N, C-alpha and C positions, 0 to 999 in steps of 0.2 A: 295560577288557577283562580278563577272567579268564584267568589262565594255565592251560594244560591240561597242560603237562609241566613237570617239575622242572628239567630242564637242557637246554641245547642242546649241540652237539658240543664247543665250546670250554669250556663250563662243566664238562662231564664230565671233561676233563683237570684242571681246577682242583679238582674234587671229589676226584680221585685224589691230587693233590698235597696238598690240605688234609687228607685222611685220613692220608696219610703223615706230615705234620707233626704232626697230632694224636697219632699213635701215638708219635712220638719227642720230643715237646715237653719232657717232663720231663728229658730228657738233653741236649737241644740248647740250651735257654735258659741253663743254668749256664755252658756254654762261651762263649756270647756275653757273659755278664756278666764273664767273665775279661778280655775285651778292654778293659773299663774301666780296667784297670791297665797297658795298653800305652801307652808314651809317645806323645803326640799333640800336634799344634799346638793351641793354645788357641783357644777361641771368644771369650772375653773376656780382657782384659789385667788386670783387677782380680780380687781374691780374693772380695770381698763380693758382686759382681753374680751370678756363677753360684751361689754359696752360697744367697743369699736367693731368687733366681728359681727355681733348681732345687728347693729345698725346698718352695716354694709350689706349684709344678706337681706335684711328687711327692705331696704331701699331698692335693692335689685328686683325683688318681687314686686314692689310698688311700681317701679319703672316698667317692668314687663306688662303689668296690668294697664298702666296709663298709655303705653305705646299701642297696645292691642285696641283699646277703646278709641284712641286718637286716630288710628288709621282706618278703622272700620266703624260705621254707624251701627251699633248693636242695640237693638231693643232688648231690654233685660230678658234673658231666657226664662221661660216658664210662663205659664198662664194658669191662674187658679191653683197655684202651688203644684202644678204638673209640668213635666218636661214638655217644651213647646218651642218651635222655631218657624218663622215665616219663610226665611231664606237660608240657604246653605252658604255660610261664610267661608270663602276660600282665598280671600285676598288679605293684605296686611300681614300681620304676624301669623294668621291662619294659613298662609302659604308656606310657612316654615315649621309650624307645630300645630297639631290637631286641636290642642286644648291650651292655648296660651294663657287664658284667664285662670284656669285651674293650676297651671304651672306657676304662675305668679302668686296665687294664693298659698300653695304649698311652700314656696320659697319664703314668703312672708311669715308663715307660721314657724318655719325652721328658724328664721331670724328672731322671732319673738321668743322661741324656746331658748336660744343661745343668749339673747339679750336679758332674759329673766334669770339666766344662770341656774335653771331648774332642771336637775337630772330627771325628776319625775315627769315633767312636761316633755322633755326630749325623748325619754325612753318609753314612756307609756302613752301619753296623749298624742304626740306627733305621729306615731304609727297608726293610731286610731283615725286621726285626720286623713292620713294618706289612704287608709282603707275606705273611709267614707267617700272621699273624692273619687277614688277608683271605681267604687260601685255606682256613683252618680254618673261618671263618664260612661260606664257600660250601659246604663239606662238611657242616657242621651244618644249613644251610638245606635242602640236598638230603635229608638224613635226616628233618628235621622235615616237609618236604612229603610224603615217602613215608609217614611214620607218621601225621600228623594231617590231611593232605589239605586240604580246603576250609577247615577251621578255621584252619590255618596261613596259607593264602592271604589270608583275611579279616584276620587279625592283621597280616600283612606289608603289606597295602595301607595301613595306618595311617601308615607311615613312608616317607620318601623314601630311595631307595638312596643309598649314599655317592657313587656315580658321578654321580647326578643333582645331588646337593649340590655336588660339585666343578664340574660344568658350569654350574649356576646361579650359583655364586660367581664363576666366571671371567667370565661375562657381566656380572655386577654390577660387578666391579672393573676390568675392562678397558675398558668403554665409558665 
């Protein structure tokens, strides 16, 4: 079934939230990174486990970001701190994932949480980052639908939504 509207009522609230976070993200994220220095209960008791695991995960996120940027000439998304795009990127890693840069960011942040060995960052701040990125993605998808219409819907159909992936994973592992 082809979508005919970009958002429903609850999505329009998320579009507003995502647009807000998109606007302030360059100021908000450094504040969250400072929380890495707040004393916290440890995730691991050893020193080497979070160091090795955190660095591996962090570099996987960096690699995803570098490959994304390396395969596709991306002008930094956003104009005047608003969601913006001149072209719909569907090549490079965008042909495998709708949001490879954000995927890389989230993996990097997970790596930092583990590397810092901070339970507070992993359990509280990391989910906040995921929520912020998800809301920004919703705002960007709304923009892309409005700008590129059917072309974007055809591109979007190539991928499962994150919600569907979680739902399918839950069925697979719980049964």
